[in-house]
C-alpha positions, 0 to 999 in steps of 0.5 A, a space after each residue: 027408330 031412335 034409341 031402344 032399351 031392350 030391357 024395357 022394350 021401349 024407346 028411350 025418351 030424353 028430357 031436355 036438360 036445364 042448367 044445374 044449381 047445387 043444393 042449398 046446404 052445399 057449396 054453391 055451384 052452377 053448371 050450364 048446358 050447351 047453349 048456356 055455355 055458348 053464351 058464356 063463351 061469347 060474353 067472355 070473348 067480348 070481355 077479352 078483346 081478342 087477346 089472352 087473359 092469363 097472367 104470364 108472370 108474378 107482376 100480372 102482366 098479360 099474355 101478348 098472344 092474340 086469339 080468335 073465336 076458333 082458336 081460343 080456349 075457355 078455361 076455369 080459374 077454379 076447375 069444376 072438379 074442385 068446385 068451380 062454377 060456369 060463371 063469368 067471373 070464374 072463366 078466362 079466354 086463353 090461348 092454346 099454349 097457356 091452357 096447355 101449360 096449366 093442364 101439364 102442371 106448368 103455370 097456373 091460370 090467373 087473371 091479369 092485373 087489369 082484369 074485370 068481370 064487366 
């Protein structure tokens, strides 16, 4: 038996979830489902060329760390909690060190000076 709800005495029927777009009167946000996030990650990794896209200093120099598909992190420039969307223009492929520094309150994530969305 799959999942069972004892209050309704019937199995729970899951609905397939599609990506979410906010209401027109609110600030526009796009939330992607799992498959769409994989596609977003593939597009961002292809754009990065296998190198971290974070700027490491004030002049906008690119982080020299090389990343592989399994060792990279997909990081949002404007976090989802602050209203950022799941779009290619709002994500960076980062190495684990740059992503950890952003979460630990160190330097903020910024795209490097030659960064383009494609």
